[in-house]
C-alpha positions in Angstrom: 111.7 93.9 86.1 112.6 94.4 82.5 115.9 95.6 81.3 117.0 97.1 77.9 120.3 98.3 76.8 120.6 98.8 72.9 124.4 98.6 73.1 125.0 95.8 75.6 122.0 93.4 75.2 123.8 90.6 73.8 126.4 90.6 76.5 123.8 91.1 79.2 121.6 88.1 78.0 124.7 85.8 78.3 125.4 86.8 81.9 121.8 87.3 83.1 119.6 84.9 81.2 116.9 85.0 83.8 116.2 88.7 83.5 113.7 89.7 80.9 115.4 91.7 78.1 113.2 92.6 75.2 114.6 93.8 71.9 113.4 97.4 71.9 112.7 100.4 74.1 109.0 100.4 73.7 108.8 96.7 74.4 110.8 97.3 77.6 108.4 99.9 78.8 105.3 98.0 77.8 102.9 97.7 80.7 105.5 99.0 83.0 104.7 101.1 86.1 107.8 103.2 85.7 110.7 103.6 83.3 114.2 104.5 84.7 116.8 105.7 82.3 120.4 104.8 83.3 122.3 105.4 80.1 122.3 108.0 77.4 122.5 106.0 74.2 121.3 107.6 71.0 118.4 105.3 70.9 117.0 106.9 74.1 117.5 110.5 72.9 115.1 109.8 70.0 112.3 108.1 71.9 108.8 109.2 71.1 107.8 109.9 74.7 104.1 110.0 73.8 104.4 106.5 72.4 106.3 105.4 75.4 103.6 106.8 77.7 101.0 105.0 75.6 102.4 101.5 76.0 103.1 101.9 79.8 100.7 101.0 82.5 102.0 103.6 84.9 103.2 107.1 84.3 106.6 107.6 86.0 109.7 108.4 84.0 113.0 108.8 86.0 115.8 110.2 83.9 119.2 109.7 85.6 121.1 111.1 82.6 119.0 114.3 82.1 118.5 113.8 78.4 114.9 115.0 78.1 113.6 118.5 78.2 111.1 118.7 81.0 108.7 120.9 79.0 108.6 118.3 76.3 107.9 115.6 78.7 105.1 117.7 80.2 103.4 117.3 76.9 102.8 113.7 77.7 101.0 112.1 80.7 104.3 111.0 82.2 105.5 112.2 85.7 109.0 113.3 85.0 111.9 113.2 87.6 115.4 114.1 86.6 118.6 114.2 88.6 120.9 117.2 88.6 121.0 119.9 86.0 119.3 119.6 82.6 121.9 119.7 79.7 
């Protein structure tokens, strides 16, 4: 498992040194089977989803914050699941 949080990475590395924590979103998704989005930091709003899909091995994107427009995600090869209403 790989974890990335653009706002809390320094703190997280201190308390969980054994967890792999790359320095960027695309590095976190690289070769991953799935990406699960737990936070809605600005860095995630501006992700290039085609680039994310390209670096991933799998094709699953789970958006627990509903920040992506499903029709835009459908323009990639990603299988998109969101929870609740889209904002």
